[in-house]
N, CA, C and O atoms as a GROMACS GRO file, in nm:
protein
  432
    1MET      N    1  -2.082   7.664  10.671
    1MET     CA    2  -2.105   7.794  10.621
    1MET      C    3  -2.129   7.787  10.471
    1MET      O    4  -2.055   7.720  10.399
    2THR      N    5  -2.231   7.856  10.424
    2THR     CA    6  -2.263   7.854  10.282
    2THR      C    7  -2.220   7.984  10.219
    2THR      O    8  -2.213   8.088  10.284
    3SER      N    9  -2.193   7.977  10.092
    3SER     CA   10  -2.146   8.094  10.019
    3SER      C   11  -2.263   8.152   9.939
    3SER      O   12  -2.347   8.078   9.889
    4ASN      N   13  -2.267   8.282   9.929
    4ASN     CA   14  -2.372   8.349   9.852
    4ASN      C   15  -2.330   8.374   9.708
    4ASN      O   16  -2.400   8.442   9.634
    5LEU      N   17  -2.214   8.319   9.667
    5LEU     CA   18  -2.166   8.338   9.530
    5LEU      C   19  -2.250   8.253   9.435
    5LEU      O   20  -2.288   8.141   9.468
    6PRO      N   21  -2.279   8.306   9.315
    6PRO     CA   22  -2.354   8.225   9.219
    6PRO      C   23  -2.270   8.106   9.176
    6PRO      O   24  -2.147   8.111   9.172
    7SER      N   25  -2.338   8.000   9.144
    7SER     CA   26  -2.266   7.881   9.102
    7SER      C   27  -2.204   7.905   8.964
    7SER      O   28  -2.267   7.965   8.877
    8SER      N   29  -2.084   7.858   8.946
    8SER     CA   30  -2.016   7.878   8.819
    8SER      C   31  -2.069   7.778   8.717
    8SER      O   32  -2.112   7.669   8.754
    9PRO      N   33  -2.065   7.815   8.588
    9PRO     CA   34  -2.112   7.721   8.485
    9PRO      C   35  -2.018   7.602   8.481
    9PRO      O   36  -1.904   7.610   8.525
   10PRO      N   37  -2.067   7.492   8.428
   10PRO     CA   38  -1.981   7.373   8.419
   10PRO      C   39  -1.858   7.400   8.333
   10PRO      O   40  -1.859   7.488   8.247
   11ALA      N   41  -1.756   7.324   8.356
   11ALA     CA   42  -1.631   7.339   8.280
   11ALA      C   43  -1.660   7.317   8.131
   11ALA      O   44  -1.749   7.239   8.097
   12PRO      N   45  -1.584   7.384   8.043
   12PRO     CA   46  -1.609   7.371   7.899
   12PRO      C   47  -1.602   7.227   7.850
   12PRO      O   48  -1.672   7.190   7.757
   13SER      N   49  -1.519   7.145   7.912
   13SER     CA   50  -1.508   7.007   7.866
   13SER      C   51  -1.631   6.925   7.905
   13SER      O   52  -1.656   6.819   7.847
   14ALA      N   53  -1.708   6.973   8.004
   14ALA     CA   54  -1.826   6.899   8.047
   14ALA      C   55  -1.946   6.926   7.957
   14ALA      O   56  -2.039   6.846   7.952
   15ARG      N   57  -1.945   7.040   7.887
   15ARG     CA   58  -2.058   7.072   7.798
   15ARG      C   59  -2.047   6.995   7.669
   15ARG      O   60  -1.937   6.969   7.619
   16ARG      N   61  -2.160   6.957   7.614
   16ARG     CA   62  -2.163   6.889   7.485
   16ARG      C   63  -2.179   6.994   7.377
   16ARG      O   64  -2.258   7.088   7.394
   17PRO      N   65  -2.106   6.981   7.266
   17PRO     CA   66  -2.118   7.081   7.159
   17PRO      C   67  -2.254   7.072   7.090
   17PRO      O   68  -2.316   6.966   7.083
   18THR      N   69  -2.300   7.186   7.040
   18THR     CA   70  -2.423   7.188   6.964
   18THR      C   71  -2.399   7.122   6.829
   18THR      O   72  -2.285   7.089   6.795
   19VAL      N   73  -2.504   7.103   6.753
   19VAL     CA   74  -2.491   7.036   6.623
   19VAL      C   75  -2.400   7.116   6.528
   19VAL      O   76  -2.312   7.058   6.467
   20PRO      N   77  -2.420   7.248   6.514
   20PRO     CA   78  -2.327   7.322   6.426
   20PRO      C   79  -2.182   7.317   6.476
   20PRO      O   80  -2.089   7.307   6.397
   21GLN      N   81  -2.165   7.325   6.608
   21GLN     CA   82  -2.030   7.316   6.663
   21GLN      C   83  -1.968   7.179   6.635
   21GLN      O   84  -1.849   7.168   6.607
   22GLN      N   85  -2.051   7.076   6.642
   22GLN     CA   86  -2.002   6.940   6.617
   22GLN      C   87  -1.958   6.926   6.472
   22GLN      O   88  -1.857   6.860   6.444
   23ARG      N   89  -2.032   6.987   6.380
   23ARG     CA   90  -1.994   6.983   6.238
   23ARG      C   91  -1.859   7.051   6.217
   23ARG      O   92  -1.774   7.002   6.143
   24VAL      N   93  -1.841   7.165   6.284
   24VAL     CA   94  -1.714   7.236   6.271
   24VAL      C   95  -1.600   7.151   6.328
   24VAL      O   96  -1.493   7.142   6.268
   25LEU      N   97  -1.624   7.089   6.441
   25LEU     CA   98  -1.522   7.002   6.500
   25LEU      C   99  -1.488   6.885   6.410
   25LEU      O  100  -1.372   6.845   6.400
   26GLU      N  101  -1.587   6.829   6.343
   26GLU     CA  102  -1.563   6.717   6.251
   26GLU      C  103  -1.483   6.764   6.130
   26GLU      O  104  -1.394   6.692   6.083
   27ARG      N  105  -1.513   6.886   6.079
   27ARG     CA  106  -1.436   6.939   5.966
   27ARG      C  107  -1.291   6.965   6.008
   27ARG      O  108  -1.198   6.940   5.930
   28ILE      N  109  -1.272   7.014   6.128
   28ILE     CA  110  -1.137   7.038   6.178
   28ILE      C  111  -1.062   6.905   6.188
   28ILE      O  112  -0.945   6.896   6.149
   29ALA      N  113  -1.127   6.803   6.239
   29ALA     CA  114  -1.063   6.671   6.251
   29ALA      C  115  -1.027   6.616   6.114
   29ALA      O  116  -0.920   6.559   6.095
   30ALA      N  117  -1.119   6.631   6.016
   30ALA     CA  118  -1.090   6.583   5.881
   30ALA      C  119  -0.973   6.659   5.819
   30ALA      O  120  -0.890   6.600   5.751
   31GLN      N  121  -0.968   6.789   5.843
   31GLN     CA  122  -0.857   6.868   5.790
   31GLN      C  123  -0.725   6.825   5.852
   31GLN      O  124  -0.623   6.817   5.783
   32ARG      N  125  -0.726   6.797   5.980
   32ARG     CA  126  -0.603   6.750   6.045
   32ARG      C  127  -0.556   6.618   5.986
   32ARG      O  128  -0.436   6.596   5.969
   33ILE      N  129  -0.650   6.530   5.955
   33ILE     CA  130  -0.615   6.402   5.894
   33ILE      C  131  -0.552   6.425   5.756
   33ILE      O  132  -0.451   6.364   5.722
   34ARG      N  133  -0.614   6.516   5.677
   34ARG     CA  134  -0.560   6.547   5.544
   34ARG      C  135  -0.420   6.606   5.555
   34ARG      O  136  -0.331   6.570   5.477
   35LEU      N  137  -0.400   6.696   5.651
   35LEU     CA  138  -0.269   6.758   5.666
   35LEU      C  139  -0.164   6.656   5.709
   35LEU      O  140  -0.050   6.661   5.662
   36ARG      N  141  -0.201   6.564   5.797
   36ARG     CA  142  -0.107   6.460   5.838
   36ARG      C  143  -0.070   6.371   5.719
   36ARG      O  144   0.046   6.335   5.702
   37ALA      N  145  -0.170   6.337   5.637
   37ALA     CA  146  -0.144   6.253   5.520
   37ALA      C  147  -0.054   6.326   5.422
   37ALA      O  148   0.038   6.266   5.365
   38ARG      N  149  -0.078   6.455   5.400
   38ARG     CA  150   0.004   6.533   5.309
   38ARG      C  151   0.147   6.543   5.361
   38ARG      O  152   0.243   6.531   5.285
   39ARG      N  153   0.161   6.564   5.492
   39ARG     CA  154   0.294   6.572   5.552
   39ARG      C  155   0.368   6.439   5.538
   39ARG      O  156   0.488   6.437   5.511
   40ALA      N  157   0.296   6.329   5.557
   40ALA     CA  158   0.358   6.197   5.543
   40ALA      C  159   0.401   6.173   5.398
   40ALA      O  160   0.508   6.119   5.373
   41GLN      N  161   0.317   6.214   5.302
   41GLN     CA  162   0.350   6.198   5.160
   41GLN      C  163   0.474   6.281   5.125
   41GLN      O  164   0.563   6.233   5.055
   42ARG      N  165   0.480   6.407   5.174
   42ARG     CA  166   0.594   6.492   5.147
   42ARG      C  167   0.720   6.432   5.208
   42ARG      O  168   0.827   6.433   5.146
   43HIS      N  169   0.708   6.379   5.329
   43HIS     CA  170   0.823   6.316   5.394
   43HIS      C  171   0.870   6.195   5.314
   43HIS      O  172   0.990   6.171   5.300
   44GLN      N  173   0.775   6.118   5.260
   44GLN     CA  174   0.811   6.001   5.181
   44GLN      C  175   0.884   6.044   5.053
   44GLN      O  176   0.983   5.982   5.015
   45TRP      N  177   0.835   6.149   4.988
   45TRP     CA  178   0.901   6.199   4.866
   45TRP      C  179   1.043   6.245   4.898
   45TRP      O  180   1.136   6.217   4.823
   46GLN      N  181   1.058   6.316   5.010
   46GLN     CA  182   1.191   6.364   5.046
   46GLN      C  183   1.284   6.248   5.076
   46GLN      O  184   1.402   6.252   5.040
   47THR      N  185   1.233   6.147   5.143
   47THR     CA  186   1.315   6.030   5.174
   47THR      C  187   1.356   5.958   5.048
   47THR      O  188   1.471   5.916   5.034
   48GLU      N  189   1.264   5.943   4.955
   48GLU     CA  190   1.295   5.878   4.828
   48GLU      C  191   1.396   5.961   4.749
   48GLU      O  192   1.485   5.905   4.684
   49ALA      N  193   1.383   6.093   4.753
   49ALA     CA  194   1.474   6.178   4.678
   49ALA      C  195   1.616   6.168   4.733
   49ALA      O  196   1.712   6.170   4.657
   50VAL      N  197   1.629   6.156   4.864
   50VAL     CA  198   1.761   6.147   4.924
   50VAL      C  199   1.822   6.010   4.897
   50VAL      O  200   1.941   5.998   4.869
   51SER      N  201   1.740   5.905   4.906
   51SER     CA  202   1.792   5.770   4.891
   51SER      C  203   1.821   5.735   4.744
   51SER      O  204   1.911   5.656   4.716
   52ALA      N  205   1.748   5.793   4.653
   52ALA     CA  206   1.767   5.760   4.511
   52ALA      C  207   1.885   5.841   4.454
   52ALA      O  208   1.912   5.952   4.498
   53GLN      N  209   1.952   5.782   4.358
   53GLN     CA  210   2.062   5.852   4.292
   53GLN      C  211   2.008   5.966   4.208
   53GLN      O  212   2.063   6.076   4.209
   54GLY      N  213   1.901   5.941   4.137
   54GLY     CA  214   1.838   6.043   4.056
   54GLY      C  215   1.693   6.059   4.097
   54GLY      O  216   1.648   5.997   4.194
   55VAL      N  217   1.622   6.139   4.024
   55VAL     CA  218   1.482   6.163   4.052
   55VAL      C  219   1.400   6.084   3.951
   55VAL      O  220   1.433   6.081   3.833
   56SER      N  221   1.294   6.020   3.998
   56SER     CA  222   1.211   5.943   3.907
   56SER      C  223   1.141   6.037   3.808
   56SER      O  224   1.117   6.154   3.838
   57SER      N  225   1.109   5.984   3.693
   57SER     CA  226   1.048   6.067   3.589
   57SER      C  227   0.905   6.107   3.622
   57SER      O  228   0.853   6.202   3.563
   58ASP      N  229   0.841   6.037   3.715
   58ASP     CA  230   0.704   6.074   3.750
   58ASP      C  231   0.698   6.167   3.871
   58ASP      O  232   0.589   6.197   3.920
   59ALA      N  233   0.813   6.213   3.920
   59ALA     CA  234   0.818   6.308   4.031
   59ALA      C  235   0.769   6.444   3.982
   59ALA      O  236   0.779   6.475   3.864
   60PRO      N  237   0.716   6.525   4.072
   60PRO     CA  238   0.671   6.659   4.032
   60PRO      C  239   0.787   6.741   3.976
   60PRO      O  240   0.903   6.723   4.015
   61MET      N  241   0.754   6.831   3.884
   61MET     CA  242   0.856   6.911   3.816
   61MET      C  243   0.936   6.993   3.916
   61MET      O  244   1.058   7.006   3.901
   62LEU      N  245   0.872   7.048   4.016
   62LEU     CA  246   0.942   7.129   4.114
   62LEU      C  247   1.044   7.046   4.191
   62LEU      O  248   1.154   7.094   4.222
   63GLN      N  249   1.009   6.923   4.222
   63GLN     CA  250   1.103   6.835   4.293
   63GLN      C  251   1.222   6.801   4.204
   63GLN      O  252   1.336   6.797   4.251
   64ARG      N  253   1.195   6.777   4.076
   64ARG     CA  254   1.305   6.747   3.984
   64ARG      C  255   1.399   6.867   3.968
   64ARG      O  256   1.521   6.851   3.962
   65LEU      N  257   1.340   6.988   3.961
   65LEU     CA  258   1.423   7.108   3.950
   65LEU      C  259   1.507   7.129   4.076
   65LEU      O  260   1.624   7.167   4.068
   66ALA      N  261   1.446   7.105   4.192
   66ALA     CA  262   1.520   7.121   4.317
   66ALA      C  263   1.635   7.021   4.324
   66ALA      O  264   1.745   7.056   4.368
   67MET      N  265   1.610   6.898   4.281
   67MET     CA  266   1.717   6.798   4.284
   67MET      C  267   1.828   6.836   4.185
   67MET      O  268   1.946   6.820   4.216
   68PHE      N  269   1.790   6.886   4.069
   68PHE     CA  270   1.891   6.929   3.972
   68PHE      C  271   1.975   7.043   4.030
   68PHE      O  272   2.097   7.045   4.013
   69ALA      N  273   1.910   7.137   4.098
   69ALA     CA  274   1.983   7.250   4.156
   69ALA      C  275   2.078   7.202   4.266
   69ALA      O  276   2.187   7.257   4.282
   70LYS      N  277   2.038   7.099   4.341
   70LYS     CA  278   2.127   7.046   4.445
   70LYS      C  279   2.246   6.972   4.384
   70LYS      O  280   2.357   6.980   4.436
   71LEU      N  281   2.220   6.900   4.276
   71LEU     CA  282   2.327   6.823   4.213
   71LEU      C  283   2.422   6.909   4.130
   71LEU      O  284   2.540   6.876   4.119
   72HIS      N  285   2.372   7.018   4.072
   72HIS     CA  286   2.451   7.100   3.980
   72HIS      C  287   2.442   7.249   4.018
   72HIS      O  288   2.389   7.328   3.940
   73PRO      N  289   2.492   7.288   4.133
   73PRO     CA  290   2.479   7.428   4.174
   73PRO      C  291   2.555   7.526   4.084
   73PRO      O  292   2.510   7.639   4.065
   74VAL      N  293   2.667   7.484   4.029
   74VAL     CA  294   2.744   7.574   3.943
   74VAL      C  295   2.668   7.602   3.813
   74VAL      O  296   2.665   7.715   3.766
   75ALA      N  297   2.608   7.499   3.756
   75ALA     CA  298   2.532   7.518   3.632
   75ALA      C  299   2.411   7.609   3.655
   75ALA      O  300   2.382   7.695   3.573
   76VAL      N  301   2.344   7.590   3.766
   76VAL     CA  302   2.227   7.674   3.797
   76VAL      C  303   2.271   7.818   3.818
   76VAL      O  304   2.204   7.911   3.772
   77THR      N  305   2.382   7.838   3.886
   77THR     CA  306   2.434   7.974   3.907
   77THR      C  307   2.471   8.038   3.774
   77THR      O  308   2.446   8.157   3.753
   78ALA      N  309   2.532   7.962   3.686
   78ALA     CA  310   2.569   8.016   3.554
   78ALA      C  311   2.446   8.056   3.474
   78ALA      O  312   2.444   8.162   3.411
   79VAL      N  313   2.344   7.973   3.476
   79VAL     CA  314   2.221   8.005   3.401
   79VAL      C  315   2.154   8.128   3.460
   79VAL      O  316   2.108   8.215   3.385
   80LEU      N  317   2.147   8.137   3.592
   80LEU     CA  318   2.086   8.255   3.654
   80LEU      C  319   2.167   8.381   3.626
   80LEU      O  320   2.110   8.487   3.603
   81GLY      N  321   2.299   8.370   3.626
   81GLY     CA  322   2.384   8.484   3.592
   81GLY      C  323   2.362   8.528   3.448
   81GLY      O  324   2.353   8.648   3.421
   82ALA      N  325   2.354   8.433   3.357
   82ALA     CA  326   2.329   8.466   3.216
   82ALA      C  327   2.192   8.531   3.199
   82ALA      O  328   2.174   8.622   3.118
   83ALA      N  329   2.094   8.484   3.277
   83ALA     CA  330   1.960   8.542   3.269
   83ALA      C  331   1.961   8.686   3.318
   83ALA      O  332   1.893   8.772   3.262
   84LEU      N  333   2.037   8.713   3.423
   84LEU     CA  334   2.046   8.850   3.473
   84LEU      C  335   2.114   8.942   3.372
   84LEU      O  336   2.075   9.057   3.355
   85VAL      N  337   2.217   8.891   3.306
   85VAL     CA  338   2.289   8.972   3.208
   85VAL      C  339   2.202   8.995   3.085
   85VAL      O  340   2.204   9.105   3.029
   86ALA      N  341   2.128   8.895   3.042
   86ALA     CA  342   2.048   8.906   2.920
   86ALA      C  343   1.935   9.006   2.935
   86ALA      O  344   1.904   9.079   2.841
   87GLY      N  345   1.873   9.011   3.050
   87GLY     CA  346   1.764   9.105   3.071
   87GLY      C  347   1.628   9.044   3.039
   87GLY      O  348   1.621   8.939   2.974
   88PRO      N  349   1.523   9.108   3.085
   88PRO     CA  350   1.389   9.050   3.071
   88PRO      C  351   1.339   9.041   2.927
   88PRO      O  352   1.270   8.944   2.893
   89ARG      N  353   1.371   9.138   2.843
   89ARG     CA  354   1.321   9.136   2.706
   89ARG      C  355   1.375   9.016   2.629
   89ARG      O  356   1.300   8.948   2.559
   90ARG      N  357   1.506   8.991   2.642
   90ARG     CA  358   1.565   8.876   2.574
   90ARG      C  359   1.515   8.745   2.632
   90ARG      O  360   1.494   8.648   2.559
   91LEU      N  361   1.496   8.741   2.764
   91LEU     CA  362   1.444   8.619   2.826
   91LEU      C  363   1.307   8.583   2.772
   91LEU      O  364   1.279   8.466   2.744
   92VAL      N  365   1.220   8.683   2.757
   92VAL     CA  366   1.087   8.657   2.705
   92VAL      C  367   1.095   8.610   2.560
   92VAL      O  368   1.023   8.519   2.520
   93ARG      N  369   1.182   8.673   2.483
   93ARG     CA  370   1.198   8.635   2.343
   93ARG      C  371   1.248   8.490   2.331
   93ARG      O  372   1.195   8.412   2.252
   94TRP      N  373   1.350   8.455   2.412
   94TRP     CA  374   1.403   8.319   2.407
   94TRP      C  375   1.304   8.218   2.465
   94TRP      O  376   1.300   8.104   2.420
   95ALA      N  377   1.226   8.258   2.562
   95ALA     CA  378   1.124   8.167   2.617
   95ALA      C  379   1.022   8.132   2.509
   95ALA      O  380   0.974   8.019   2.504
   96GLY      N  381   0.990   8.228   2.424
   96GLY     CA  382   0.897   8.201   2.314
   96GLY      C  383   0.952   8.101   2.214
   96GLY      O  384   0.876   8.034   2.145
   97VAL      N  385   1.084   8.090   2.205
   97VAL     CA  386   1.147   7.995   2.114
   97VAL      C  387   1.169   7.860   2.182
   97VAL      O  388   1.142   7.755   2.124
   98VAL      N  389   1.219   7.864   2.305
   98VAL     CA  390   1.259   7.741   2.373
   98VAL      C  391   1.140   7.666   2.433
   98VAL      O  392   1.137   7.542   2.430
   99LEU      N  393   1.043   7.737   2.487
   99LEU     CA  394   0.930   7.670   2.554
   99LEU      C  395   0.854   7.574   2.462
   99LEU      O  396   0.823   7.464   2.506
  100PRO      N  397   0.822   7.611   2.337
  100PRO     CA  398   0.756   7.512   2.251
  100PRO      C  399   0.841   7.388   2.225
  100PRO      O  400   0.789   7.277   2.215
  101LEU      N  401   0.972   7.406   2.214
  101LEU     CA  402   1.060   7.290   2.194
  101LEU      C  403   1.060   7.199   2.316
  101LEU      O  404   1.056   7.076   2.304
  102VAL      N  405   1.064   7.258   2.432
  102VAL     CA  406   1.062   7.178   2.556
  102VAL      C  407   0.930   7.103   2.568
  102VAL      O  408   0.929   6.985   2.603
  103MET      N  409   0.820   7.171   2.539
  103MET     CA  410   0.689   7.105   2.547
  103MET      C  411   0.679   6.992   2.447
  103MET      O  412   0.617   6.889   2.476
  104GLN      N  413   0.738   7.009   2.330
  104GLN     CA  414   0.735   6.905   2.230
  104GLN      C  415   0.817   6.785   2.277
  104GLN      O  416   0.775   6.671   2.257
  105LEU      N  417   0.931   6.809   2.337
  105LEU     CA  418   1.013   6.699   2.390
  105LEU      C  419   0.945   6.629   2.507
  105LEU      O  420   0.957   6.508   2.521
  106ARG      N  421   0.874   6.703   2.590
  106ARG     CA  422   0.803   6.641   2.705
  106ARG      C  423   0.688   6.555   2.657
  106ARG      O  424   0.651   6.458   2.724
  107GLY      N  425   0.630   6.588   2.542
  107GLY     CA  426   0.516   6.513   2.490
  107GLY      C  427   0.553   6.376   2.439
  107GLY      O  428   0.466   6.290   2.424
  108ARG      N  429   0.679   6.354   2.412
  108ARG     CA  430   0.723   6.224   2.357
  108ARG      C  431   0.727   6.117   2.460
  108ARG      O  432   0.762   6.003   2.429
   0.00000   0.00000   0.00000
């Protein structure tokens, strides 16, 4: 017995992508590779940060600040409390004084 139903199109995996679709697929694959590499690099940094006693001087500033906050939570809390008490106007004024000094020390 034969069926009068129209034949269904081939499964999506059986079709070959067009040239523009292939380019998009290649870009997606390249992006996945970049993301995996970035994830591996971040994992390596985290592993080094945990295993090392301190943070290396060539580590990113954000990583060094995070490590300082983990090592000295009371000091960070005190500084944040003082900043809240001082208010935004004083913070901006003091930042104008302290920031050039910090930049000068970092340049050495």
